[in-house]
C-alpha positions, 0 to 999 in steps of 0.5 A: 782009753787013754786021752790024747795030747794036742798041741795047739798053736794060738795067734801072735798077735792077731786073734783072727789068726786062730785056725777053725781047727784050733777052735775045735779043738779048744773047745771039745778038749777037757783041759788046757794046759796054758803057759799063761792063764791070764794071757790064753782066758783072753783068747778063749773069752773072745771065742766064748770057749770055757774050759778047765785051765791049769798052768804050764810054764818053764818054770813048773814044766816037769811037775806039770807034765807028769800031772798032764800025763796022769790026766791023759792016763785017766782018759781025759784030753789035753790041749798045750798053748803057749801065750802064742804060736807053737807049744814046744818051739821057744816056748814050753811043750818039750817036756810033755812031748817026750813024757807021752812018747815015753807012756805010747799016749798019742799027741796032734799038732794043731799048726797055726801062726809062727813068728820066725816063718813070718819073719823069714817069708818077708825078709827078702833074704835066702828063704831055702835053708836057714838055721832057728836059734830062738831065743839066746842065753842073757849072758853076754858070754855065753851069747857071744861063744854062740855067735862065734859058732855062727861065724861060718854059717853059710844059712840064713839065722833066725834069732828071737829077741827081747825088746830090751836086749835088741840093740845089744845083740845086734851090736855083738852081731856086728862085732863078731859076723860083721856088717851083713844084712838083716831083716828085723821085724817086730810085732808081727801081725798086730797094729804096730808091726814094723820090719826094717831091712838093711845092715846091722850097723843101719839097724843099730841107728834105727832102733837107737833112734826110733827105741824098742818096743815088742817082741823082735825076730832078727833074719841075719844073712848067712856068709857067702862063700865064693868058689874058689877059682881053680883056673884054666888049666884045671877047666881044660882036664875037667872038659878033657875028662868029661868028654872022655866019659862021653859027654857032648862037647858043649855040656862038658865045656860048660860043667868044666867052666862051673867047677873051675869058676872061669867063663864058658867062653874062656874053656870054649876057646881052647876046645875051638879045634877040637 
């Protein structure tokens, strides 16, 4: 029988955030493939888990994936863990998932903490629709090209950034996307957790003064697109069309006003005698 691959989420800071199911999986698998074995061993020791560890990181992902596939074909079970959060989300894991799909090997996800969902939830910005960009390229030209693409993005934008580059990235956002609202979180679930909320310019001033430590999550407000005002004549025509279709007068007026970007009172006044 073939083994199973587990994608196992681990704490993003506070070790207590690991799930009971994750602990169970880590205790039962044959092998744990870790992004950084030195980091993972601290977690395992904390919970008195003793398993064979192998390295699985961005520099050996292709080769290590083939080794893991061989283990799985031999009937061994393997848990993939990153330093923090969910494997394959801005962390190694994508390659082994694709290979398991190609080889028809079972994959099971063990969900848990996620830095970007935590930062988004407490941002105060729109959480209904968002796009996740992860870590941006280090080269300014490539990074600027992505921001140019995001200029017209109406959804909330989420970016990961390092402490060394976060101020430069905020300045790029200011120059290209404008001084819109942001929420900047760092050290989520750790002792010195902090979230700054304000404009991009205010965020730059704040972190230039206080310094930057820890990994950052930037939540950026999407652009607000105003609905074009089509005018009262358009509203009149829309209301008449809706009433001809059998819609009640007040319902037709309400919908026509919304279509045209004018007030319901303006449209209602046109049909007082109708």
